[in-house]
C-alpha positions in Angstrom: -55.4 15.9 -30.5 -52.3 16.8 -32.5 -51.8 20.1 -30.6 -52.1 18.2 -27.3 -49.6 15.6 -28.3 -47.2 18.3 -29.6 -47.5 20.1 -26.3 -46.8 16.9 -24.3 -43.7 16.1 -26.4 -42.5 19.7 -26.0 -43.0 19.5 -22.2 -41.1 16.2 -21.9 -38.3 17.5 -24.0 -38.0 20.6 -21.9 -37.9 18.5 -18.7 -35.2 16.3 -20.1 -33.2 19.4 -21.1 -33.4 20.7 -17.6 -32.4 17.4 -16.0 -29.4 16.8 -18.3 -27.4 19.9 -17.3 -28.2 19.3 -13.6 -26.8 15.7 -13.8 -23.8 16.9 -15.7 -23.3 19.8 -13.2 -23.1 17.3 -10.3 -20.1 15.6 -11.9 -18.5 18.8 -13.2 -18.8 20.5 -9.8 -16.8 17.7 -8.1 -15.2 18.3 -5.8 -16.8 21.1 -3.9 -15.7 20.2 -0.4 -12.7 18.6 1.4 -11.7 15.0 0.5 -10.7 12.4 3.0 -7.8 10.1 2.2 -7.9 7.1 4.6 -4.5 5.5 5.3 -4.6 2.2 7.2 -1.2 2.8 8.9 0.2 5.2 11.5 1.9 8.5 10.6 5.5 8.1 9.6 5.2 4.7 8.0 5.9 4.5 4.2 2.2 4.6 2.9 1.5 7.6 5.1 4.6 9.5 3.7 3.6 8.8 0.1 -0.1 9.5 0.7 0.8 13.0 2.1 3.1 13.6 -0.8 0.4 12.7 -3.4 -2.3 14.3 -1.3 -0.6 17.7 -1.3 -0.4 17.8 -5.1 -3.9 16.4 -5.5 -5.3 19.2 -3.2 -3.8 21.8 -5.6 -5.1 20.0 -8.7 -8.6 19.7 -7.4 -8.8 23.0 -5.5 -9.9 21.2 -2.3 -8.1 20.1 0.9 -7.1 16.4 1.1 -7.3 15.3 4.7 -5.2 12.4 5.7 -7.2 10.1 8.0 -4.8 7.5 9.7 -6.6 4.4 10.9 -3.9 1.9 11.9 -4.3 -1.6 13.4 -4.7 -5.2 12.5 -2.3 -5.2 9.7 -4.2 -2.4 7.9 -7.6 -4.1 8.2 -9.1 -1.5 10.5 -8.6 1.2 7.9 -9.8 -1.1 5.1 -13.1 -1.9 7.0 -13.6 1.8 7.6 -13.0 2.7 4.0 -15.2 -0.1 2.7 -18.2 1.3 4.7 -17.6 4.9 3.6 -20.0 6.6 1.2 -19.1 6.2 -2.5 -19.4 9.9 -3.3 -15.8 10.7 -4.3 -15.0 12.3 -1.0 -13.6 9.1 0.6 -10.3 7.8 -0.9 -8.4 4.8 0.3 -4.6 4.9 0.1 -3.6 1.2 0.6 -0.9 -1.4 -0.1 -0.6 -4.9 -1.4 -0.6 -6.5 2.1 -4.0 -5.0 2.9 -5.7 -5.9 -0.4 -4.0 -9.3 -1.2 -2.6 -10.8 1.9 -4.5 -10.0 5.1 -7.9 -11.2 3.7 -6.5 -14.7 3.6 -5.5 -14.6 7.2 -8.7 -13.1 8.5 -11.7 -14.9 6.8 -14.1 -13.0 9.0 -12.8 -9.6 7.9 -15.6 -7.0 7.4 -14.4 -6.0 4.0 -14.0 -7.8 0.7 -10.9 -6.6 -1.0 -12.0 -7.7 -4.5 -15.6 -6.4 -4.3 -15.9 -3.5 -1.9 -13.5 -1.1 -3.7 -13.0 0.4 -7.1 -9.4 0.9 -8.2 -8.2 4.4 -9.2 -4.5 4.1 -9.8 -1.4 2.2 -8.7 1.1 4.9 -7.5 4.4 3.0 -7.2 6.3 -0.2 -6.6 8.2 -0.4 -3.4 11.1 -2.8 -2.3 11.6 -3.7 1.3 14.8 -3.8 3.3 15.6 -6.2 6.1 17.0 -3.7 8.7 18.7 -4.6 12.0 19.5 -2.7 15.1 23.0 -1.2 15.0 24.4 -3.4 17.7 23.1 -6.7 16.2 25.9 -9.4 16.0 25.4 -9.8 12.3 25.8 -7.5 9.3 24.3 -9.5 6.4 21.4 -11.8 5.8 23.8 -14.8 5.7 25.2 -13.9 9.1 21.8 -13.4 10.6 20.6 -16.8 9.4 23.8 -18.5 10.8 23.3 -16.7 14.1 19.6 -17.7 14.2 20.5 -21.4 13.7 23.1 -21.3 16.5 20.8 -19.3 18.8 17.2 -20.5 18.1 14.3 -18.3 19.2 16.5 -15.3 20.1 15.9 -13.0 17.2 12.6 -11.0 17.2 11.2 -8.8 14.4 8.8 -6.0 14.2 5.9 -5.6 11.7 3.1 -3.1 11.0 0.7 -5.7 12.5 -0.5 -9.3 12.2 -1.2 -10.0 8.6 0.8 -7.1 7.2 3.3 -7.9 4.4 6.4 -7.5 6.6 4.9 -10.1 9.0 4.0 -12.7 6.4 7.0 -12.1 4.2 9.4 -12.7 7.1 7.5 -15.7 8.2 7.7 -17.1 4.6 11.4 -16.5 4.4 12.1 -17.8 7.9 10.4 -21.1 6.9 12.3 -21.4 3.7 15.7 -20.6 5.4 15.0 -23.0 8.2 15.0 -20.6 11.1 12.5 -19.3 13.7 11.9 -15.6 14.5 9.7 -14.1 17.1 7.0 -11.7 15.8 6.3 -8.4 17.6 3.4 -6.6 15.9 3.1 -2.8 16.1 0.3 -0.3 15.7 2.7 2.6 15.6 5.9 3.0 13.6 8.4 0.4 14.9 11.4 2.2 13.4 12.5 3.9 16.6 12.5 0.6 18.6 14.7 -1.0 15.9 17.2 1.9 16.2 17.3 1.6 20.0 17.6 -2.2 20.1 14.2 -2.9 21.6 13.5 -5.0 18.5 16.2 -6.9 16.5 15.1 -6.6 12.9 12.3 -5.1 10.7 11.3 -5.6 7.1 11.0 -1.9 6.3 9.8 -0.2 3.1 12.7 1.6 1.4 10.8 4.9 1.8 11.7 5.1 5.5 14.6 2.6 5.6 17.0 4.4 3.3 17.2 7.7 5.3 17.8 5.7 8.5 20.4 3.5 6.8 22.3 6.4 5.4 22.3 8.1 8.8 23.7 5.0 10.4 20.7 4.5 12.7 20.1 0.9 11.4 22.0 -1.8 9.5 20.8 -3.0 6.0 21.0 -6.8 5.8 19.3 -7.4 2.4 16.9 -5.9 -0.1 13.8 -7.7 -1.4 13.5 -8.8 -5.0 16.2 -9.6 -7.4 17.6 -6.1 -8.1 19.8 -4.0 -5.9 18.6 -0.4 -5.1 20.8 2.2 -6.8 20.8 4.3 -3.6 22.2 1.3 -1.7 24.5 -0.5 -4.3 26.4 -2.4 -1.7 23.4 -4.1 -0.1 22.7 -7.5 -1.6 19.3 -8.8 -2.5 17.4 -11.6 -0.7 17.6 -13.7 -3.9 21.4 -13.4 -3.8 21.3 -15.5 -0.6 18.6 -17.9 -1.9 17.2 -17.9 -5.4 13.8 -19.3 -4.3 13.3 -16.7 -1.6 11.8 -13.8 -3.6 11.7 -14.3 -7.3 10.9 -11.0 -9.0 10.1 -9.6 -5.6 6.8 -11.4 -5.5 7.0 -11.8 -1.7 9.1 -8.9 -0.5 8.1 -6.1 -2.9 4.9 -4.2 -2.5 2.8 -1.5 -4.2 0.9 1.5 -3.1 -2.5 2.2 -4.7 -5.5 4.5 -4.4 -9.0 3.1 -4.3 -12.5 4.4 -3.5 -15.7 2.6 -2.3 -17.2 0.5 -5.0 -20.3 2.6 -5.5 -18.3 5.7 -6.5 -19.4 6.9 -10.0 -17.0 6.0 -12.9 -16.9 9.7 -13.9 -15.4 10.6 -10.6 -12.9 7.7 -10.7 -11.8 8.7 -14.2 -11.3 12.3 -13.1 -9.3 11.3 -10.1 -7.2 8.9 -12.2 -6.4 11.6 -14.7 -5.1 14.0 -12.0 -3.2 11.4 -10.0 -1.4 10.1 -13.1 -0.4 13.6 -13.9 1.0 14.0 -10.3 3.0 10.8 -10.4 4.6 11.9 -13.7 5.7 15.3 -12.3 9.5 15.6 -12.4 9.8 16.5 -8.7 7.5 13.6 -7.6 9.5 11.2 -9.8 12.8 12.4 -8.4 11.6 12.2 -4.8 10.1 8.7 -5.2 13.2 7.3 -6.9 15.5 8.7 -4.3 13.6 6.6 -1.8 14.2 3.5 -3.8 10.6 3.5 -5.2 9.5 2.9 -8.8 6.7 5.4 -9.8 4.0 3.8 -12.0 0.8 5.9 -12.1 -1.3 3.3 -13.9 -4.9 3.3 -15.1 -7.5 1.8 -12.9 -7.7 -1.5 -14.8 -4.0 -2.2 -14.3 -4.3 -1.8 -10.5 -7.4 -4.0 -10.4 -5.9 -6.8 -12.4 -2.6 -6.7 -10.5 -4.3 -6.8 -7.1 -6.4 -9.8 -8.2 -3.3 -11.6 -9.4 -1.5 -10.9 -6.0 -4.6 -12.0 -4.1 -4.6 -15.4 -5.8 -0.8 -15.8 -5.4 -0.8 -15.0 -1.7 -3.8 -17.2 -1.0 -1.9 -20.2 -2.4 1.3 -19.3 -0.6 -0.3 -18.8 2.8 -2.0 -22.2 2.5 1.3 -23.8 1.3 3.3 -22.5 4.2 0.6 -23.0 6.8 0.8 -19.4 8.0 -1.9 -18.6 10.5 -2.8 -15.7 12.8 -1.5 -16.3 16.2 
């Protein structure tokens, strides 16, 4: 009996020893094929530019290609729905922004993704101010002049956004209501920048990433910067709060963030590995310099910081949208 029991215990121990390295090997072998990074906006828009910048470095760090998969539309919701349904195997990343995770869900109660439950945070990449840009021939050069013009000429100013429910859409609606003016919304699936430059659209709340190069080249006018601090690259452009202190305290309405998530079922070991590499990338001197030149503030946080910040923004925007009565047209 003792010999039999000893034999059984030895067999069980041997089986466990064989299983343990196999399980560890699955994690240590990650990644062993290309990784998809889903971006819920069109190529050329701020999140796409930063996703490619980070993706190139991450590809080198992990030794596998990072494939950018642009899925624009519905204010970023098409990409979010696709990412939420993707396998949680570490080969599907979601490069997203505050608007998709904290704003759009309140405007689309039937959305096929739950921003707070369907994803697992990896890292916040950066904070991004937005700039109210205007077509070069607009009859106003500042936010103050634009508001005065809008009051004298109601329903004549239109503005572009990255889609219904996107942050540029809801932020400008919120500001318009607080400033007592009306603006016409024109949602885009593609990059609206060229149409602002040519005068097809009057104004656009554009991320500093793409706005600054266009402003410096004289292709658009800069009317105001979101938040309460001017951008060092554009020291002469006033902030929205310089026009009205209640418009954007601490950038809570106009500022955004970029972050990387993965489907909720992704193993924590993979999330931790990705976070480690992404934080290293954000802290690289060349990445820091590039992001700051574009008016961005690199952060490179741990996963918990992104998760808690997104939850706080989700609660804030839910209350604000209800207060202002903003609805999807």
